[in-house]
VOVOPA-180207 format. One record per atom (N, C-alpha, C, O): residue number from 1; atom name; x, y, z. Coordinates in nm, 4 decimals. Example, Ala and Ser with C-alpha at 12.3 -4.5 7.8 and 13.67 -1.06 7.14 Angstrom:
2
+-----+----+----------+----------+----------+
:   i : at :        u :        v :        w :
+-----+----+----------+----------+----------+
:   1 :  N :   1.3190 :  -0.5690 :   0.7800 :
:   1 : CA :   1.2300 :  -0.4500 :   0.7800 :
:   1 :  C :   1.3200 :  -0.3300 :   0.7800 :
:   1 :  O :   1.4236 :  -0.3319 :   0.8465 :
:   2 :  N :   1.2850 :  -0.2250 :   0.7080 :
:   2 : CA :   1.3670 :  -0.1060 :   0.7140 :
:   2 :  C :   1.2900 :   0.0030 :   0.7870 :
:   2 :  O :   1.3409 :   0.1138 :   0.8039 :
+-----+----+----------+----------+----------+
This chain:
84
+-----+----+----------+----------+----------+
:   i : at :        u :        v :        w :
+-----+----+----------+----------+----------+
:   1 :  N :  -2.1237 :   1.8480 :  -1.1022 :
:   1 : CA :  -2.0968 :   1.6984 :  -1.0908 :
:   1 :  C :  -2.0978 :   1.6644 :  -0.9447 :
:   1 :  O :  -2.0340 :   1.7245 :  -0.8583 :
:   2 :  N :  -2.1649 :   1.5773 :  -0.9291 :
:   2 : CA :  -2.1917 :   1.5249 :  -0.7799 :
:   2 :  C :  -2.0502 :   1.4553 :  -0.7295 :
:   2 :  O :  -1.9638 :   1.4035 :  -0.8004 :
:   3 :  N :  -2.0527 :   1.4702 :  -0.5828 :
:   3 : CA :  -1.9252 :   1.4125 :  -0.5293 :
:   3 :  C :  -1.8881 :   1.2946 :  -0.5681 :
:   3 :  O :  -1.7728 :   1.2668 :  -0.6013 :
:   4 :  N :  -2.0056 :   1.1983 :  -0.5665 :
:   4 : CA :  -1.9717 :   1.0503 :  -0.6130 :
:   4 :  C :  -1.9188 :   1.0405 :  -0.7668 :
:   4 :  O :  -1.8265 :   0.9666 :  -0.8011 :
:   5 :  N :  -1.9726 :   1.1041 :  -0.8315 :
:   5 : CA :  -1.9156 :   1.1090 :  -0.9847 :
:   5 :  C :  -1.7782 :   1.1479 :  -0.9704 :
:   5 :  O :  -1.6960 :   1.0809 :  -1.0331 :
:   6 :  N :  -1.7328 :   1.2547 :  -0.8915 :
:   6 : CA :  -1.6070 :   1.2764 :  -0.8965 :
:   6 :  C :  -1.4937 :   1.1847 :  -0.8491 :
:   6 :  O :  -1.3815 :   1.1673 :  -0.8966 :
:   7 :  N :  -1.5539 :   1.1310 :  -0.7428 :
:   7 : CA :  -1.4594 :   1.0089 :  -0.6734 :
:   7 :  C :  -1.4663 :   0.8773 :  -0.7851 :
:   7 :  O :  -1.3687 :   0.8073 :  -0.8123 :
:   8 :  N :  -1.5830 :   0.8627 :  -0.8342 :
:   8 : CA :  -1.5549 :   0.7525 :  -0.9468 :
:   8 :  C :  -1.5012 :   0.7697 :  -1.0639 :
:   8 :  O :  -1.4914 :   0.6790 :  -1.1466 :
:   9 :  N :  -1.4540 :   0.9106 :  -1.0850 :
:   9 : CA :  -1.3961 :   0.9295 :  -1.2242 :
:   9 :  C :  -1.2402 :   0.9066 :  -1.2250 :
:   9 :  O :  -1.1651 :   0.9570 :  -1.3085 :
:  10 :  N :  -1.2004 :   0.8235 :  -1.1209 :
:  10 : CA :  -1.0461 :   0.8006 :  -1.1197 :
:  10 :  C :  -0.9673 :   0.8625 :  -1.0099 :
:  10 :  O :  -0.8595 :   0.8100 :  -0.9820 :
:  11 :  N :  -1.0065 :   0.9663 :  -0.9446 :
:  11 : CA :  -0.9310 :   1.0383 :  -0.8645 :
:  11 :  C :  -0.9355 :   0.9367 :  -0.7315 :
:  11 :  O :  -1.0409 :   0.8896 :  -0.6887 :
:  12 :  N :  -0.8281 :   0.9154 :  -0.6839 :
:  12 : CA :  -0.8084 :   0.8442 :  -0.5686 :
:  12 :  C :  -0.7804 :   0.9292 :  -0.4457 :
:  12 :  O :  -0.6817 :   1.0024 :  -0.4390 :
:  13 :  N :  -0.8717 :   0.9169 :  -0.3470 :
:  13 : CA :  -0.8529 :   0.9875 :  -0.2057 :
:  13 :  C :  -0.7653 :   0.9278 :  -0.1309 :
:  13 :  O :  -0.7423 :   0.8090 :  -0.1539 :
:  14 :  N :  -0.7100 :   0.9820 :  -0.0460 :
:  14 : CA :  -0.6097 :   0.9354 :   0.0599 :
:  14 :  C :  -0.6776 :   0.8338 :   0.1284 :
:  14 :  O :  -0.6026 :   0.7472 :   0.1735 :
:  15 :  N :  -0.8180 :   0.8158 :   0.1533 :
:  15 : CA :  -0.8778 :   0.7190 :   0.2237 :
:  15 :  C :  -0.8929 :   0.5880 :   0.1419 :
:  15 :  O :  -0.8618 :   0.4815 :   0.1951 :
:  16 :  N :  -0.9386 :   0.5916 :   0.0166 :
:  16 : CA :  -0.9127 :   0.5020 :  -0.0798 :
:  16 :  C :  -0.7912 :   0.4198 :  -0.0763 :
:  16 :  O :  -0.7861 :   0.2970 :  -0.0704 :
:  17 :  N :  -0.6870 :   0.5096 :  -0.0808 :
:  17 : CA :  -0.5411 :   0.4592 :  -0.1070 :
:  17 :  C :  -0.5299 :   0.3794 :   0.0364 :
:  17 :  O :  -0.5148 :   0.2575 :   0.0280 :
:  18 :  N :  -0.5353 :   0.4317 :   0.1527 :
:  18 : CA :  -0.5033 :   0.3720 :   0.2745 :
:  18 :  C :  -0.5941 :   0.2483 :   0.3070 :
:  18 :  O :  -0.5575 :   0.1613 :   0.3861 :
:  19 :  N :  -0.7103 :   0.2455 :   0.2440 :
:  19 : CA :  -0.8005 :   0.1131 :   0.2504 :
:  19 :  C :  -0.7281 :   0.0003 :   0.1594 :
:  19 :  O :  -0.7059 :  -0.1122 :   0.2042 :
:  20 :  N :  -0.6956 :   0.0370 :   0.0366 :
:  20 : CA :  -0.6070 :  -0.0534 :  -0.0515 :
:  20 :  C :  -0.4964 :  -0.1004 :   0.0142 :
:  20 :  O :  -0.4844 :  -0.2228 :   0.0188 :
:  21 :  N :  -0.3996 :  -0.0217 :   0.0743 :
:  21 : CA :  -0.2835 :  -0.0556 :   0.1315 :
:  21 :  C :  -0.3092 :  -0.1548 :   0.2451 :
:  21 :  O :  -0.2464 :  -0.2591 :   0.2634 :
:  22 :  N :  -0.4084 :  -0.1088 :   0.3176 :
:  22 : CA :  -0.4450 :  -0.2064 :   0.4451 :
:  22 :  C :  -0.4858 :  -0.3436 :   0.3948 :
:  22 :  O :  -0.4495 :  -0.4431 :   0.4576 :
:  23 :  N :  -0.5651 :  -0.3552 :   0.2764 :
:  23 : CA :  -0.6349 :  -0.4642 :   0.2396 :
:  23 :  C :  -0.5111 :  -0.5590 :   0.1864 :
:  23 :  O :  -0.5149 :  -0.6808 :   0.2034 :
:  24 :  N :  -0.4026 :  -0.4943 :   0.1216 :
:  24 : CA :  -0.2853 :  -0.5752 :   0.0682 :
:  24 :  C :  -0.2106 :  -0.6217 :   0.1939 :
:  24 :  O :  -0.1766 :  -0.7400 :   0.1939 :
:  25 :  N :  -0.1809 :  -0.5497 :   0.2973 :
:  25 : CA :  -0.1349 :  -0.5697 :   0.4191 :
:  25 :  C :  -0.1997 :  -0.6984 :   0.4892 :
:  25 :  O :  -0.1290 :  -0.7853 :   0.5402 :
:  26 :  N :  -0.3168 :  -0.7030 :   0.4880 :
:  26 : CA :  -0.4125 :  -0.7868 :   0.5434 :
:  26 :  C :  -0.3857 :  -0.9503 :   0.4932 :
:  26 :  O :  -0.4017 :  -1.0508 :   0.5624 :
:  27 :  N :  -0.3416 :  -0.9431 :   0.3562 :
:  27 : CA :  -0.3080 :  -1.0787 :   0.2889 :
:  27 :  C :  -0.1736 :  -1.1383 :   0.3223 :
:  27 :  O :  -0.1267 :  -1.2407 :   0.2726 :
:  28 :  N :  -0.1168 :  -1.0588 :   0.4153 :
:  28 : CA :   0.0253 :  -1.1080 :   0.4651 :
:  28 :  C :   0.0133 :  -1.1993 :   0.5925 :
:  28 :  O :  -0.0791 :  -1.1805 :   0.6717 :
:  29 :  N :   0.1035 :  -1.2949 :   0.6115 :
:  29 : CA :   0.1033 :  -1.3552 :   0.7514 :
:  29 :  C :   0.1068 :  -1.2782 :   0.8619 :
:  29 :  O :   0.1669 :  -1.1709 :   0.8555 :
:  30 :  N :   0.0510 :  -1.3138 :   0.9686 :
:  30 : CA :   0.0496 :  -1.2254 :   1.0759 :
:  30 :  C :   0.2157 :  -1.2277 :   1.1288 :
:  30 :  O :   0.2625 :  -1.1386 :   1.1996 :
:  31 :  N :   0.2844 :  -1.3324 :   1.0861 :
:  31 : CA :   0.4160 :  -1.3554 :   1.1383 :
:  31 :  C :   0.5096 :  -1.2633 :   1.0460 :
:  31 :  O :   0.6284 :  -1.2512 :   1.0758 :
:  32 :  N :   0.4552 :  -1.1977 :   0.9325 :
:  32 : CA :   0.5683 :  -1.1254 :   0.8502 :
:  32 :  C :   0.6161 :  -1.0098 :   0.9194 :
:  32 :  O :   0.5449 :  -0.9602 :   1.0066 :
:  33 :  N :   0.7347 :  -0.9573 :   0.8899 :
:  33 : CA :   0.8289 :  -0.8595 :   0.9528 :
:  33 :  C :   0.8907 :  -0.7828 :   0.8250 :
:  33 :  O :   0.9655 :  -0.8331 :   0.7411 :
:  34 :  N :   0.8439 :  -0.6519 :   0.8284 :
:  34 : CA :   0.9278 :  -0.5777 :   0.7374 :
:  34 :  C :   1.0118 :  -0.4747 :   0.7995 :
:  34 :  O :   0.9775 :  -0.4245 :   0.9064 :
:  35 :  N :   1.1362 :  -0.4348 :   0.7303 :
:  35 : CA :   1.2342 :  -0.3287 :   0.7686 :
:  35 :  C :   1.1821 :  -0.2175 :   0.6976 :
:  35 :  O :   1.1505 :  -0.2312 :   0.5794 :
:  36 :  N :   1.1687 :  -0.1006 :   0.7607 :
:  36 : CA :   1.1501 :   0.0224 :   0.7198 :
:  36 :  C :   1.2842 :   0.1112 :   0.7350 :
:  36 :  O :   1.3025 :   0.1882 :   0.8293 :
:  37 :  N :   1.3648 :   0.0926 :   0.6418 :
:  37 : CA :   1.4958 :   0.1766 :   0.6359 :
:  37 :  C :   1.5427 :   0.1845 :   0.7803 :
:  37 :  O :   1.5330 :   0.0788 :   0.8427 :
:  38 :  N :   1.5858 :   0.2770 :   0.8376 :
:  38 : CA :   1.6560 :   0.2903 :   0.9668 :
:  38 :  C :   1.5261 :   0.3212 :   1.0843 :
:  38 :  O :   1.5535 :   0.3479 :   1.2013 :
:  39 :  N :   1.3981 :   0.3140 :   1.0390 :
:  39 : CA :   1.2796 :   0.3366 :   1.1347 :
:  39 :  C :   1.2652 :   0.2098 :   1.2015 :
:  39 :  O :   1.1999 :   0.2195 :   1.3055 :
:  40 :  N :   1.3091 :   0.0845 :   1.1719 :
:  40 : CA :   1.2903 :  -0.0387 :   1.2489 :
:  40 :  C :   1.2342 :  -0.1562 :   1.1755 :
:  40 :  O :   1.2195 :  -0.1510 :   1.0534 :
:  41 :  N :   1.2017 :  -0.2645 :   1.2469 :
:  41 : CA :   1.1317 :  -0.3645 :   1.1843 :
:  41 :  C :   0.9916 :  -0.3569 :   1.2580 :
:  41 :  O :   0.9706 :  -0.3309 :   1.3765 :
:  42 :  N :   0.8891 :  -0.3899 :   1.1440 :
:  42 : CA :   0.7522 :  -0.3937 :   1.2091 :
:  42 :  C :   0.6861 :  -0.5284 :   1.1597 :
:  42 :  O :   0.7078 :  -0.5813 :   1.0507 :
:  43 :  N :   0.5908 :  -0.5808 :   1.2711 :
:  43 : CA :   0.4994 :  -0.6704 :   1.2072 :
:  43 :  C :   0.3854 :  -0.6200 :   1.1102 :
:  43 :  O :   0.3620 :  -0.5019 :   1.0847 :
:  44 :  N :   0.3267 :  -0.7166 :   1.0669 :
:  44 : CA :   0.2123 :  -0.6872 :   0.9756 :
:  44 :  C :   0.1029 :  -0.6058 :   1.0398 :
:  44 :  O :   0.0426 :  -0.5257 :   0.9685 :
:  45 :  N :   0.0710 :  -0.6179 :   1.1667 :
:  45 : CA :  -0.0218 :  -0.5411 :   1.2465 :
:  45 :  C :   0.0344 :  -0.4159 :   1.2991 :
:  45 :  O :  -0.0449 :  -0.3303 :   1.3382 :
:  46 :  N :   0.1558 :  -0.3949 :   1.3051 :
:  46 : CA :   0.2074 :  -0.2805 :   1.3305 :
:  46 :  C :   0.2092 :  -0.1880 :   1.2190 :
:  46 :  O :   0.1866 :  -0.0679 :   1.2333 :
:  47 :  N :   0.2367 :  -0.2442 :   1.1055 :
:  47 : CA :   0.2369 :  -0.1650 :   0.9770 :
:  47 :  C :   0.0765 :  -0.1101 :   0.9473 :
:  47 :  O :   0.0488 :   0.0055 :   0.9152 :
:  48 :  N :  -0.0114 :  -0.2099 :   0.9640 :
:  48 : CA :  -0.1586 :  -0.1721 :   0.9505 :
:  48 :  C :  -0.1989 :  -0.0422 :   1.0298 :
:  48 :  O :  -0.2607 :   0.0535 :   0.9832 :
:  49 :  N :  -0.1516 :  -0.0570 :   1.1602 :
:  49 : CA :  -0.1745 :   0.0585 :   1.2497 :
:  49 :  C :  -0.1130 :   0.1674 :   1.2289 :
:  49 :  O :  -0.1675 :   0.2713 :   1.2662 :
:  50 :  N :   0.0199 :   0.1725 :   1.1623 :
:  50 : CA :   0.0817 :   0.2905 :   1.1243 :
:  50 :  C :   0.0015 :   0.3497 :   0.9930 :
:  50 :  O :  -0.0079 :   0.4716 :   0.9786 :
:  51 :  N :  -0.0481 :   0.2702 :   0.9107 :
:  51 : CA :  -0.0807 :   0.3241 :   0.7933 :
:  51 :  C :  -0.2468 :   0.3956 :   0.8411 :
:  51 :  O :  -0.2968 :   0.4912 :   0.7820 :
:  52 :  N :  -0.3054 :   0.3297 :   0.9482 :
:  52 : CA :  -0.4306 :   0.3824 :   0.9928 :
:  52 :  C :  -0.4179 :   0.5142 :   1.0469 :
:  52 :  O :  -0.4992 :   0.6047 :   1.0279 :
:  53 :  N :  -0.3182 :   0.5218 :   1.1118 :
:  53 : CA :  -0.2926 :   0.6441 :   1.1928 :
:  53 :  C :  -0.2595 :   0.7598 :   1.0974 :
:  53 :  O :  -0.2964 :   0.8751 :   1.1198 :
:  54 :  N :  -0.1767 :   0.7172 :   0.9725 :
:  54 : CA :  -0.1398 :   0.8011 :   0.8688 :
:  54 :  C :   0.0013 :   0.8837 :   0.9249 :
:  54 :  O :   0.0288 :   0.9951 :   0.8803 :
:  55 :  N :   0.0767 :   0.8232 :   1.0160 :
:  55 : CA :   0.2135 :   0.8786 :   1.0446 :
:  55 :  C :   0.3160 :   0.8610 :   0.9438 :
:  55 :  O :   0.2930 :   0.8095 :   0.8344 :
:  56 :  N :   0.4437 :   0.9096 :   0.9856 :
:  56 : CA :   0.5398 :   0.8807 :   0.8773 :
:  56 :  C :   0.5725 :   0.7460 :   0.8210 :
:  56 :  O :   0.6004 :   0.7286 :   0.7024 :
:  57 :  N :   0.5676 :   0.6462 :   0.9161 :
:  57 : CA :   0.5792 :   0.5069 :   0.8868 :
:  57 :  C :   0.4702 :   0.4642 :   0.7921 :
:  57 :  O :   0.4921 :   0.3975 :   0.6911 :
:  58 :  N :   0.3529 :   0.5059 :   0.8299 :
:  58 : CA :   0.2335 :   0.4774 :   0.7533 :
:  58 :  C :   0.2378 :   0.5418 :   0.6059 :
:  58 :  O :   0.1945 :   0.4825 :   0.5070 :
:  59 :  N :   0.2858 :   0.6489 :   0.6033 :
:  59 : CA :   0.2836 :   0.7301 :   0.4734 :
:  59 :  C :   0.3905 :   0.6478 :   0.3745 :
:  59 :  O :   0.3687 :   0.6252 :   0.2554 :
:  60 :  N :   0.4953 :   0.6125 :   0.4384 :
:  60 : CA :   0.6031 :   0.5386 :   0.3711 :
:  60 :  C :   0.5520 :   0.4104 :   0.3206 :
:  60 :  O :   0.5662 :   0.3869 :   0.2006 :
:  61 :  N :   0.4877 :   0.3145 :   0.4053 :
:  61 : CA :   0.4171 :   0.2012 :   0.3595 :
:  61 :  C :   0.3375 :   0.2065 :   0.2420 :
:  61 :  O :   0.3483 :   0.1255 :   0.1500 :
:  62 :  N :   0.2434 :   0.3186 :   0.2450 :
:  62 : CA :   0.1624 :   0.3494 :   0.1381 :
:  62 :  C :   0.2193 :   0.3674 :   0.0083 :
:  62 :  O :   0.1751 :   0.3171 :  -0.0950 :
:  63 :  N :   0.3350 :   0.4533 :   0.0198 :
:  63 : CA :   0.4040 :   0.4777 :  -0.1022 :
:  63 :  C :   0.4798 :   0.3650 :  -0.1546 :
:  63 :  O :   0.4841 :   0.3573 :  -0.2774 :
:  64 :  N :   0.5336 :   0.2862 :  -0.0946 :
:  64 : CA :   0.5968 :   0.1542 :  -0.1207 :
:  64 :  C :   0.4897 :   0.0697 :  -0.1804 :
:  64 :  O :   0.5013 :   0.0326 :  -0.2972 :
:  65 :  N :   0.3940 :   0.0390 :  -0.1139 :
:  65 : CA :   0.2611 :  -0.0329 :  -0.1627 :
:  65 :  C :   0.1993 :   0.0368 :  -0.2876 :
:  65 :  O :   0.1649 :  -0.0379 :  -0.3792 :
:  66 :  N :   0.1849 :   0.1430 :  -0.2994 :
:  66 : CA :   0.1438 :   0.2027 :  -0.4334 :
:  66 :  C :   0.2353 :   0.1869 :  -0.5488 :
:  66 :  O :   0.1940 :   0.1539 :  -0.6600 :
:  67 :  N :   0.3703 :   0.2126 :  -0.5198 :
:  67 : CA :   0.4695 :   0.1862 :  -0.6285 :
:  67 :  C :   0.4745 :   0.0369 :  -0.6806 :
:  67 :  O :   0.5152 :   0.0111 :  -0.7940 :
:  68 :  N :   0.4302 :  -0.0623 :  -0.5902 :
:  68 : CA :   0.4484 :  -0.1932 :  -0.6126 :
:  68 :  C :   0.3238 :  -0.2198 :  -0.6904 :
:  68 :  O :   0.3386 :  -0.3113 :  -0.7715 :
:  69 :  N :   0.2051 :  -0.1656 :  -0.6885 :
:  69 : CA :   0.0866 :  -0.1837 :  -0.7470 :
:  69 :  C :   0.1009 :  -0.1103 :  -0.8985 :
:  69 :  O :   0.0531 :  -0.1536 :  -1.0033 :
:  70 :  N :   0.1766 :   0.0073 :  -0.8813 :
:  70 : CA :   0.1859 :   0.0661 :  -1.0282 :
:  70 :  C :   0.2679 :  -0.0110 :  -1.1157 :
:  70 :  O :   0.2482 :  -0.0121 :  -1.2372 :
:  71 :  N :   0.3814 :  -0.0913 :  -1.0466 :
:  71 : CA :   0.4763 :  -0.1631 :  -1.1308 :
:  71 :  C :   0.4006 :  -0.3007 :  -1.1783 :
:  71 :  O :   0.4177 :  -0.3575 :  -1.2861 :
:  72 :  N :   0.3086 :  -0.3425 :  -1.0671 :
:  72 : CA :   0.2352 :  -0.4618 :  -1.1402 :
:  72 :  C :   0.1287 :  -0.4384 :  -1.2341 :
:  72 :  O :   0.0863 :  -0.5350 :  -1.2974 :
:  73 :  N :   0.0782 :  -0.3216 :  -1.2526 :
:  73 : CA :  -0.0156 :  -0.2809 :  -1.3543 :
:  73 :  C :   0.0861 :  -0.2593 :  -1.4824 :
:  73 :  O :   0.0446 :  -0.2846 :  -1.5955 :
:  74 :  N :   0.1881 :  -0.2232 :  -1.4664 :
:  74 : CA :   0.2592 :  -0.1983 :  -1.6123 :
:  74 :  C :   0.3393 :  -0.3036 :  -1.6645 :
:  74 :  O :   0.4103 :  -0.2860 :  -1.7635 :
:  75 :  N :   0.3318 :  -0.4232 :  -1.5978 :
:  75 : CA :   0.4100 :  -0.5628 :  -1.6257 :
:  75 :  C :   0.5308 :  -0.5598 :  -1.5820 :
:  75 :  O :   0.5990 :  -0.6563 :  -1.6166 :
:  76 :  N :   0.5912 :  -0.4661 :  -1.5044 :
:  76 : CA :   0.7304 :  -0.4661 :  -1.4557 :
:  76 :  C :   0.7517 :  -0.5854 :  -1.3638 :
:  76 :  O :   0.8560 :  -0.6475 :  -1.3840 :
:  77 :  N :   0.6801 :  -0.6246 :  -1.2764 :
:  77 : CA :   0.7078 :  -0.7122 :  -1.1661 :
:  77 :  C :   0.7176 :  -0.8480 :  -1.2494 :
:  77 :  O :   0.8092 :  -0.9272 :  -1.2272 :
:  78 :  N :   0.6251 :  -0.8708 :  -1.3409 :
:  78 : CA :   0.6131 :  -1.0004 :  -1.4041 :
:  78 :  C :   0.7401 :  -1.0090 :  -1.4923 :
:  78 :  O :   0.8052 :  -1.1134 :  -1.4936 :
:  79 :  N :   0.7804 :  -0.8910 :  -1.5733 :
:  79 : CA :   0.9398 :  -0.8995 :  -1.6283 :
:  79 :  C :   1.0359 :  -0.9245 :  -1.5390 :
:  79 :  O :   1.1149 :  -1.0144 :  -1.5681 :
:  80 :  N :   1.0515 :  -0.8596 :  -1.4226 :
:  80 : CA :   1.1407 :  -0.8946 :  -1.3081 :
:  80 :  C :   1.1450 :  -1.0306 :  -1.2524 :
:  80 :  O :   1.2472 :  -1.0745 :  -1.1998 :
:  81 :  N :   1.0482 :  -1.0908 :  -1.2617 :
:  81 : CA :   1.0209 :  -1.2171 :  -1.1983 :
:  81 :  C :   1.0262 :  -1.3262 :  -1.3150 :
:  81 :  O :   1.0152 :  -1.4464 :  -1.2904 :
:  82 :  N :   1.0419 :  -1.2811 :  -1.4291 :
:  82 : CA :   1.0395 :  -1.3723 :  -1.5473 :
:  82 :  C :   0.8999 :  -1.4450 :  -1.5829 :
:  82 :  O :   0.8993 :  -1.5473 :  -1.6514 :
:  83 :  N :   0.7916 :  -1.3917 :  -1.5370 :
:  83 : CA :   0.6565 :  -1.4469 :  -1.5719 :
:  83 :  C :   0.5952 :  -1.3682 :  -1.6957 :
:  83 :  O :   0.6341 :  -1.2579 :  -1.7340 :
:  84 :  N :   0.5047 :  -1.4346 :  -1.7452 :
:  84 : CA :   0.4226 :  -1.3860 :  -1.8829 :
:  84 :  C :   0.2932 :  -1.3510 :  -1.8347 :
:  84 :  O :   0.2071 :  -1.3104 :  -1.9127 :
+-----+----+----------+----------+----------+
């Protein structure tokens, strides 16, 4: 099986996840600030930079965003916010 077919078979690479998270962050207003536990408060652009670097904060943002996406996929977010 070729490398392209392997990637298209549903296996997400770190780069694909990183690109998805960055795309989601780019939809936020540049003025958006997010608190990451005791790591501090970060602007949208700082979050994007951390995701691009793949450092601890970037990996945390990736995990949070992926959980949000999974919750949306299962309908949990719609249930929590009372949407159908």
